[in-house]
C-alpha positions as CSV (number, residue, x, y, z in Angstrom):
1,M,-0.3,-5.2,14.5
2,T,-3.2,-3.2,13.2
3,D,-4.6,0.1,13.4
4,Q,-1.1,1.6,13.5
5,G,-1.8,4.2,10.8
6,Y,0.4,5.4,8.2
7,Q,4.2,5.1,9.1
8,A,6.3,8.0,8.0
9,S,9.6,5.8,8.4
10,F,8.3,3.1,6.2
11,L,10.6,3.9,3.4
12,G,13.7,4.0,5.4
13,V,13.8,7.9,5.2
14,P,11.1,10.2,6.6
15,V,8.1,10.9,4.5
16,P,5.8,12.7,7.0
17,L,2.1,13.4,6.9
18,P,1.4,16.7,5.2
19,K,-0.1,19.4,7.3
20,V,-3.5,21.0,6.6
21,K,-3.0,24.8,6.8
22,P,-4.9,26.4,9.7
23,S,-7.2,28.4,7.0
24,G,-8.3,24.9,5.8
25,S,-11.0,22.9,7.4
26,P,-10.6,21.6,10.7
27,S,-9.2,18.0,10.6
28,A,-9.4,14.8,12.4
29,V,-6.8,12.0,12.1
30,L,-8.0,8.5,11.9
31,K,-5.5,5.5,12.1
32,H,-6.3,2.3,10.4
33,T,-4.1,-0.7,9.1
34,H,-1.5,0.5,6.7
35,F,-3.2,3.9,6.2
36,S,-4.4,7.0,8.0
37,V,-7.4,9.3,7.0
38,V,-7.2,13.1,7.5
39,M,-10.8,14.2,7.7
40,S,-12.3,17.7,6.8
41,T,-15.0,18.2,9.3
42,A,-16.5,20.8,7.4
43,R,-16.7,18.9,4.1
44,H,-17.4,15.5,5.7
45,L,-15.0,14.1,3.3
46,A,-11.1,13.4,3.6
47,N,-8.7,16.0,3.1
48,Y,-6.6,13.1,2.1
49,S,-5.6,9.5,3.0
50,A,-2.0,8.3,3.5
51,F,-0.9,4.8,2.9
52,N,2.1,2.7,3.1
53,F,2.3,-0.1,0.4
54,D,4.4,-3.2,0.3
55,S,4.0,-4.8,-3.2
56,T,5.9,-7.9,-2.1
57,T,3.3,-9.2,0.1
58,K,0.3,-7.7,-1.7
59,K,-2.9,-9.7,-1.4
60,T,-6.1,-9.6,-3.7
61,A,-9.0,-10.9,-1.5
62,G,-11.3,-8.3,-2.9
63,E,-13.6,-5.6,-1.4
64,R,-15.7,-5.8,2.0
65,P,-19.1,-4.0,2.4
66,F,-19.0,-0.3,2.8
67,G,-20.0,1.4,6.0
68,P,-19.4,3.9,8.5
69,D,-16.1,4.4,10.2
70,P,-16.7,3.5,14.0
71,N,-13.8,5.7,14.9
72,Y,-15.2,8.8,13.6
73,H,-18.0,10.4,15.5
74,D,-18.7,13.5,13.2
75,I,-20.8,13.5,10.2
76,Q,-20.1,10.9,7.5
77,V,-21.4,10.7,4.1
78,N,-24.0,8.0,4.1
79,V,-23.6,4.9,1.9
80,Q,-27.1,5.3,0.6
81,S,-26.1,8.6,-1.0
82,Y,-24.5,6.6,-3.8
83,A,-27.3,4.5,-4.6
84,N,-28.9,4.4,-8.2
85,N,-26.6,7.2,-9.4
86,D,-23.6,7.9,-11.5
87,W,-21.4,8.4,-8.5
88,D,-19.0,5.7,-7.3
89,R,-17.7,5.1,-3.9
90,G,-14.2,5.8,-4.7
91,H,-11.6,4.6,-2.4
92,L,-8.7,7.1,-1.5
93,A,-6.3,4.7,0.1
94,A,-7.1,1.8,-2.2
95,L,-7.4,-1.9,-1.7
96,N,-4.5,-2.3,-4.0
97,F,-2.3,-0.5,-1.5
98,V,-3.6,-1.4,1.9
99,Q,-4.2,-5.1,1.4
100,W,-0.7,-6.7,2.2
101,G,1.1,-8.4,4.9
102,S,-0.3,-11.6,6.5
103,N,-3.7,-12.9,5.3
104,E,-5.2,-11.7,8.7
105,V,-3.7,-8.3,8.6
106,A,-4.7,-7.7,4.9
107,D,-8.1,-8.7,5.6
108,V,-8.5,-6.1,8.4
109,A,-6.9,-3.5,6.1
110,A,-9.4,-4.3,3.2
111,R,-12.4,-4.1,5.6
112,Q,-11.2,-0.8,7.1
113,S,-10.4,0.7,3.5
114,C,-14.4,0.4,3.0
115,Y,-15.1,2.8,5.9
116,M,-16.9,5.9,4.5
117,T,-14.2,8.1,5.7
118,N,-11.8,6.7,3.1
119,V,-14.3,7.2,0.4
120,A,-15.0,10.0,-1.8
121,P,-17.8,10.6,-4.6
122,Q,-16.1,9.9,-8.1
123,H,-18.1,9.9,-11.3
124,V,-18.2,6.6,-13.1
125,N,-16.5,8.1,-16.2
126,M,-13.3,8.8,-14.0
127,H,-13.5,6.1,-11.5
128,T,-14.5,2.7,-13.1
129,T,-11.9,0.3,-14.5
130,R,-12.8,1.0,-18.1
131,G,-9.3,2.5,-18.7
132,R,-10.5,5.7,-16.9
133,E,-8.0,8.3,-15.4
134,W,-8.3,7.2,-11.7
135,S,-7.5,3.5,-12.3
136,I,-4.7,4.2,-14.8
137,V,-3.1,6.6,-12.1
138,E,-3.5,4.0,-9.4
139,Q,-2.2,1.2,-11.6
140,S,0.9,3.2,-12.5
141,F,1.9,3.4,-8.7
142,V,1.4,-0.2,-8.2
143,L,3.7,-0.7,-11.2
144,L,6.4,1.7,-9.9
145,A,6.4,-0.2,-6.6
146,Q,6.8,-3.4,-8.3
147,T,9.5,-2.4,-10.9
148,K,11.3,0.7,-9.8
149,A,11.0,1.0,-5.9
150,L,13.5,-0.3,-3.5
151,G,12.0,-3.1,-1.6
152,G,8.9,-3.1,-3.5
153,K,7.7,-0.2,-1.1
154,L,5.8,3.1,-1.8
155,S,4.3,5.6,0.5
156,G,1.3,7.7,-0.8
157,F,-1.3,10.3,-0.4
158,T,-4.4,11.0,-2.3
159,G,-7.2,13.4,-1.4
160,C,-9.8,15.9,-2.5
161,V,-9.4,19.4,-3.9
162,F,-11.9,21.5,-2.1
163,S,-13.0,24.4,-3.9
164,D,-15.8,27.0,-3.3
165,S,-17.1,26.3,-6.9
166,D,-17.7,22.6,-6.1
167,R,-21.5,21.7,-6.6
168,V,-24.1,19.9,-4.7
169,F,-25.9,17.5,-7.1
170,S,-29.3,17.4,-5.7
171,G,-31.5,17.5,-8.7
172,P,-33.3,14.6,-10.5
173,G,-31.4,12.4,-12.9
174,P,-28.4,10.1,-12.8
175,T,-26.1,12.6,-11.2
176,R,-28.2,13.1,-8.1
177,F,-26.2,12.5,-4.9
178,D,-27.5,14.3,-1.9
179,S,-28.8,17.7,-0.8
180,V,-25.7,18.7,1.2
181,T,-22.4,17.2,-0.1
182,K,-20.4,19.3,-2.3
183,I,-18.5,17.0,-4.6
184,P,-15.0,17.7,-5.6
185,Q,-14.1,18.7,-9.2
186,F,-10.7,17.3,-8.8
187,Y,-8.7,14.9,-6.8
188,W,-4.8,14.5,-6.3
189,Y,-2.7,11.6,-6.0
190,V,1.2,11.5,-4.8
191,G,3.6,8.5,-4.5
192,F,7.0,8.5,-3.0
193,Y,9.6,5.6,-3.3
194,I,13.2,5.1,-3.2
195,D,14.6,4.3,-6.6
196,R,16.3,0.7,-6.3
197,V,19.2,1.9,-8.6
198,T,20.0,5.5,-7.6
199,R,18.8,5.2,-3.8
200,K,17.3,8.5,-4.2
201,L,13.7,9.6,-3.0
202,V,11.6,10.0,-5.9
203,V,8.1,11.6,-6.1
204,K,5.3,11.2,-8.7
205,A,2.1,13.4,-8.4
206,F,-1.0,14.0,-10.3
207,K,-4.2,16.1,-10.5
208,I,-7.3,14.3,-11.7
209,Q,-10.5,15.8,-13.1
210,N,-13.8,14.6,-11.7
211,Y,-16.0,16.7,-13.7
212,A,-15.9,20.1,-15.5
213,I,-18.4,23.0,-14.9
214,R,-19.3,24.4,-18.5
215,G,-22.0,26.8,-17.2
216,A,-24.9,27.4,-15.1
217,N,-26.0,23.7,-14.4
218,Q,-24.1,22.4,-17.3
219,F,-21.3,20.0,-16.6
220,D,-18.9,17.7,-18.5
221,F,-18.7,14.3,-16.9
222,D,-16.2,12.8,-19.4
223,P,-13.1,15.2,-19.2
224,N,-10.8,12.2,-19.1
225,V,-7.9,14.3,-18.0
226,S,-4.9,13.5,-15.5
227,L,-2.0,15.7,-15.4
228,Q,1.4,14.9,-13.8
229,V,2.1,17.9,-11.4
230,R,4.5,19.0,-8.6
231,L,3.9,19.1,-4.9
232,A,3.9,22.8,-5.0
233,D,1.1,22.7,-7.7
234,I,-1.0,20.6,-5.3
235,E,-0.5,22.9,-2.5
236,R,-1.6,25.8,-4.6
237,I,-5.0,24.3,-5.0
238,T,-5.5,22.6,-1.6
239,A,-4.8,23.5,2.1
240,V,-2.4,20.6,2.2
241,R,1.2,21.4,2.9
242,F,4.0,18.9,2.4
243,P,7.2,19.1,4.6
244,A,9.9,21.3,2.8
245,E,12.3,18.3,2.7
246,L,9.8,16.3,0.5
247,H,10.0,19.0,-2.1
248,T,13.6,18.2,-2.8
249,A,12.7,14.7,-3.9
250,E,13.6,14.0,-7.5
251,M,10.4,14.1,-9.6
252,A,9.7,11.0,-11.6
253,A,10.0,11.4,-15.5
254,V,6.8,12.5,-17.2
255,N,5.5,9.5,-19.1
256,P,2.3,10.1,-21.4
257,S,1.4,6.4,-20.5
258,L,1.9,7.1,-16.8
């Protein structure tokens, strides 16, 4: 079956969707195949996407064309905003994580993952597969699912850190995006799995820098920084609130190589 959205019981223990506190932007929840998107109606980007990943039936058919989400009727960032500049269309719930199951189901998930509601602007220096932070963190979760997770399963969340200091890049040059979208300076990534040896729920979380502000209209687009953090650290910098029981999960060991 498709379009069931994120499943809280996927790991055999509850890993519910985090809430977005009332002081945060109003949200809309969109259910797709193997993932859900919790949209910020104010920022026109996702607060976060939540996904279930079964590494034992993972497929690798490749990307589909990017386009608007037919299930979301508020404003979405236009595909053309990403044209001819240094901003990548960064998947939140990645192809790596939603493209599994039967070939038919995996194909639907791949197509839906390319909806613009599941995409956020990520600078090429952070996002692309040249050994950069986003791809390194993403691959670390794939490896965890394949080598440490009971049943090869992982449930994850990844989203934007919205800040008043986020900038609109509307000026000339390779960083031009559009005249309205405030691009996040940071993103976050969280994965939960059941350790196949201890049978305990384990969490691993990261904060990843997209760009740094160095002064008035001065930016560093090569910060190359990811930091392993706790759930409480993510809650301090976002409006996202994880259920109390998830804060008791065992924290994965800090590993410099992720």
